[in-house]
C-alpha positions in Angstrom: 0.0 0.0 0.0 2.9 2.4 0.8 4.5 1.7 -2.6 1.3 2.7 -4.4 1.0 6.0 -2.4 4.6 6.7 -3.3 4.1 6.1 -7.0 1.0 8.4 -7.0 3.0 11.1 -5.2 5.8 10.9 -7.8 3.3 11.3 -10.6 1.7 14.3 -9.0 5.0 16.1 -8.7 6.3 15.2 -12.1 5.0 18.4 -13.7 6.2 20.6 -10.8 9.6 19.0 -11.0 9.7 19.5 -14.8 8.9 23.2 -14.4 11.4 23.7 -11.6 14.2 22.0 -13.5 13.4 23.8 -16.7 13.4 27.2 -15.0 16.7 26.3 -13.3 18.3 25.4 -16.6 17.0 28.6 -18.3 18.7 30.6 -15.6 22.1 29.0 -16.6 21.7 30.0 -20.3 24.1 32.7 -21.5 21.6 34.9 -23.3 23.1 37.1 -26.1 23.0 40.9 -25.8 20.7 42.9 -28.1 23.5 43.8 -30.6 24.7 40.2 -30.7 21.2 39.0 -31.4 20.7 41.5 -34.2 24.1 40.6 -35.8 23.4 36.9 -35.6 19.9 37.3 -37.0 21.4 39.3 -39.9 23.9 36.6 -40.5 21.3 33.8 -40.5 19.1 35.8 -43.0 22.2 36.4 -45.2 23.1 32.7 -45.2 19.5 31.7 -46.0 19.4 34.1 -49.0 22.8 32.8 -50.3 21.8 29.2 -49.9 18.4 29.9 -51.5 20.0 31.5 -54.5 22.5 28.7 -54.9 19.8 26.0 -54.7 17.5 27.9 -57.1 20.4 28.3 -59.6 21.3 24.6 -59.3 17.7 23.6 -59.9 17.4 25.9 -62.9 20.7 24.5 -64.5 19.7 20.9 -63.7 16.3 21.3 -65.3 17.8 23.0 -68.4 20.5 20.3 -68.7 17.8 17.6 -68.4 15.7 19.4 -71.0 18.6 19.4 -73.4 19.5 15.8 -72.8 15.9 14.5 -73.2 15.1 17.0 -76.0 12.1 18.5 -74.4 
């Protein structure tokens, strides 16, 4: 009977423990400053544009080459 009560108690505290541990981990995070966040966001956007242009050009050239090979 005591084991059953202990299992129920652990299940009741699982959400509380999760929230407590998560908030504790978030306090340890080294958050970037506002200028760092802006710079890194700009870098991510730039890389996305460059990769997008590269993939679009590769798709275009591959479809053109395939069209020439198949005579479409």
